[in-house]
N, CA, C and O of each residue as an XYZ file, in Angstrom:
264
protein
N      95.989    133.715   -133.974
C      96.544    133.025   -132.829
C      96.225    131.531   -132.987
O      95.081    131.156   -133.244
N      97.216    130.715   -132.836
C      96.963    129.288   -133.009
C      96.417    128.664   -131.726
O      96.400    129.301   -130.673
N      95.984    127.448   -131.823
C      95.318    126.753   -130.725
C      96.251    126.550   -129.532
O      95.806    126.652   -128.389
N      97.515    126.269   -129.766
C      98.464    126.029   -128.680
C      98.658    127.288   -127.832
O      98.649    127.225   -126.603
N      98.833    128.430   -128.504
C      99.009    129.678   -127.764
C      97.745    130.040   -126.980
O      97.820    130.513   -125.846
N      96.599    129.813   -127.594
C      95.337    130.099   -126.933
C      95.167    129.205   -125.702
O      94.729    129.668   -124.649
N      95.513    127.935   -125.839
C      95.426    126.996   -124.726
C      96.361    127.400   -123.592
O      95.982    127.332   -122.423
N      97.581    127.821   -123.929
C      98.536    128.246   -122.905
C      98.058    129.500   -122.191
O      98.188    129.609   -120.971
N      97.507    130.449   -122.941
C      96.997    131.685   -122.354
C      95.828    131.390   -121.409
O      95.729    131.975   -120.331
N      94.952    130.484   -121.823
C      93.818    130.118   -120.990
C      94.279    129.407   -119.722
O      93.747    129.650   -118.639
N      95.264    128.534   -119.862
C      95.802    127.826   -118.710
C      96.461    128.795   -117.729
O      96.286    128.672   -116.517
N      97.215    129.754   -118.255
C      97.868    130.752   -117.401
C      96.827    131.590   -116.667
O      96.975    131.864   -115.476
N      95.788    131.992   -117.367
C      94.724    132.784   -116.761
C      94.026    131.997   -115.664
O      93.722    132.539   -114.602
N      93.771    130.719   -115.920
C      93.115    129.873   -114.926
C      94.000    129.706   -113.691
O      93.501    129.745   -112.567
N      95.298    129.522   -113.887
C      96.232    129.370   -112.770
C      96.280    130.646   -111.932
O      96.280    130.586   -110.703
N      96.320    131.790   -112.592
C      96.335    133.066   -111.872
C      95.047    133.258   -111.078
O      95.069    133.758   -109.954
N      93.942    132.861   -111.666
C      92.652    132.977   -110.984
C      92.628    132.089   -109.746
O      92.183    132.523   -108.683
N      93.096    130.865   -109.868
C      93.125    129.944   -108.733
C      94.051    130.459   -107.623
O      93.725    130.355   -106.441
N      95.192    131.007   -108.006
C      96.125    131.559   -107.017
C      95.491    132.742   -106.296
O      95.629    132.886   -105.081
N      94.802    133.579   -107.045
C      94.129    134.738   -106.453
C      93.059    134.293   -105.459
O      92.931    134.876   -104.383
N      92.303    133.279   -105.810
C      91.280    132.764   -104.904
C      91.896    132.167   -103.645
O      91.354    132.329   -102.552
N      93.016    131.484   -103.793
C      93.690    130.899   -102.630
C      94.164    131.974   -101.674
O      94.005    131.838   -100.461
N      94.746    133.045   -102.203
C      95.210    134.153   -101.365
C      94.022    134.826   -100.677
O      94.105    135.196    -99.506
N      92.923    134.981   -101.405
C      91.726    135.599   -100.827
C      91.177    134.743    -99.692
O      90.779    135.277    -98.657
N      91.149    133.433    -99.867
C      90.655    132.544    -98.814
C      91.544    132.614    -97.576
O      91.048    132.606    -96.449
N      92.862    132.682    -97.788
C      93.775    132.808    -96.648
C      93.542    134.117    -95.908
O      93.522    134.141    -94.678
N      93.366    135.206    -96.651
C      93.128    136.513    -96.032
C      91.815    136.516    -95.256
O      91.734    137.074    -94.163
N      90.799    135.896    -95.821
C      89.509    135.827    -95.130
C      89.620    134.999    -93.854
O      89.024    135.343    -92.834
N      90.376    133.921    -93.910
C      90.584    133.089    -92.726
C      91.313    133.846    -91.632
O      90.962    133.752    -90.456
N      92.341    134.608    -92.035
C      93.090    135.411    -91.061
C      92.204    136.487    -90.437
O      92.249    136.712    -89.228
N      91.403    137.144    -91.264
C      90.517    138.198    -90.751
C      89.489    137.610    -89.794
O      89.171    138.215    -88.770
N      88.974    136.440    -90.123
C      87.996    135.797    -89.253
C      88.632    135.418    -87.920
O      88.026    135.590    -86.863
N      89.846    134.906    -87.978
C      90.548    134.519    -86.755
C      90.849    135.745    -85.887
O      90.701    135.694    -84.666
N      91.267    136.833    -86.510
C      91.535    138.059    -85.757
C      90.253    138.596    -85.129
O      90.268    139.068    -83.992
N      89.152    138.526    -85.862
C      87.870    138.981    -85.323
C      87.451    138.174    -84.116
O      86.970    138.722    -83.124
N      87.636    136.860    -84.206
C      87.286    136.002    -83.070
C      88.170    136.309    -81.862
O      87.701    136.316    -80.724
N      89.449    136.562    -82.124
C      90.371    136.885    -81.035
C      89.986    138.193    -80.367
O      89.983    138.285    -79.139
N      89.663    139.196    -81.155
C      89.259    140.490    -80.600
C      87.967    140.344    -79.806
O      87.821    140.924    -78.731
N      87.039    139.572    -80.340
C      85.776    139.356    -79.640
C      86.010    138.653    -78.304
O      85.385    138.989    -77.298
N      86.903    137.689    -78.303
C      87.231    136.974    -77.069
C      87.892    137.905    -76.054
O      87.581    137.859    -74.864
N      88.812    138.754    -76.538
C      89.473    139.697    -75.639
C      88.487    140.689    -75.037
O      88.550    140.997    -73.847
N      87.584    141.180    -75.862
C      86.618    142.159    -75.369
C      85.664    141.554    -74.355
O      85.238    142.235    -73.422
N      85.326    140.298    -74.524
C      84.381    139.689    -73.593
C      85.048    139.269    -72.287
O      84.380    139.166    -71.258
N      86.352    139.028    -72.317
C      87.010    138.535    -71.111
C      87.842    139.588    -70.384
O      88.194    139.388    -69.221
N      88.157    140.676    -71.023
C      89.065    141.660    -70.430
C      88.303    142.823    -69.816
O      87.142    143.074    -70.136
N      88.985    143.516    -68.933
C      88.454    144.708    -68.296
C      88.541    145.873    -69.287
O      89.536    146.009    -70.000
N      87.524    146.693    -69.331
C      87.472    147.809    -70.272
C      88.619    148.787    -70.020
O      89.200    149.308    -70.972
N      88.948    149.042    -68.773
C      90.029    149.975    -68.457
C      91.371    149.457    -68.968
O      92.203    150.236    -69.436
N      91.576    148.172    -68.881
C      92.826    147.586    -69.370
C      92.920    147.748    -70.875
O      93.986    148.063    -71.403
N      91.810    147.534    -71.572
C      91.793    147.679    -73.031
C      92.055    149.127    -73.424
O      92.824    149.397    -74.347
N      91.411    150.064    -72.716
C      91.615    151.477    -73.023
C      93.052    151.891    -72.759
O      93.623    152.666    -73.526
N      93.639    151.391    -71.695
C      95.031    151.724    -71.386
C      95.966    151.138    -72.442
O      96.957    151.772    -72.803
N      95.670    149.950    -72.937
C      96.499    149.345    -73.974
C      96.409    150.140    -75.268
O      97.389    150.249    -76.004
N      95.235    150.695    -75.546
C      95.050    151.464    -76.769
C      95.723    152.830    -76.690
O      96.266    153.319    -77.681
N      95.686    153.443    -75.508
C      96.261    154.769    -75.323
C      97.039    154.796    -74.007
O      96.552    155.351    -73.022
N      98.227    154.211    -73.972
C      98.962    154.081    -72.716
C      99.488    155.400    -72.148
O      99.811    155.483    -70.963
N      99.572    156.421    -72.985
C     100.115    157.698    -72.516
C      99.100    158.515    -71.708
O      99.490    159.448    -71.005
N      97.815    158.184    -71.795
C      96.788    158.958    -71.079
C      96.742    158.555    -69.608
O      96.832    157.372    -69.282
N      96.604    159.519    -68.742
C      96.428    159.264    -67.315
C      97.712    159.029    -66.559
O      97.675    158.723    -65.367
N      98.844    159.162    -67.217
C     100.108    158.921    -66.547
C     100.609    160.105    -65.754
O     101.417    159.938    -64.840
N     100.144    161.307    -66.087
C     100.608    162.518    -65.426
C      99.421    163.313    -64.939
O      98.374    163.361    -65.583
N      99.605    163.942    -63.778
C      98.567    164.814    -63.238
C      99.193    166.190    -63.022
O     100.224    166.316    -62.360
N      98.567    167.207    -63.580
C      99.041    168.572    -63.434
C      98.374    169.211    -62.213
O      97.166    169.446    -62.227
N      99.140    169.495    -61.164
C      98.599    170.042    -59.926
C      98.731    171.551    -59.843
O      98.306    172.133    -58.846
N      99.296    172.207    -60.835
C      99.421    173.658    -60.822
C      98.087    174.307    -61.144
O      97.241    173.731    -61.827
N      97.920    175.535    -60.632
C      96.682    176.272    -60.925
C      96.898    177.236    -62.033
O      95.972    177.948    -62.422
């Protein structure tokens, strides 16, 4: 393998590595932001409202038959 091909391969590998790191940083930023949002919602919202949002079908019907 000549020097030019080796240099191009190394450059391509470095570019892919940098792109991968950039995507990882964006994903980490998004996850951190979502975590902060969830934490804020949990601290400010009523527990019953959160439970109803998670499972809205529960508690909507009452069976009065014996």
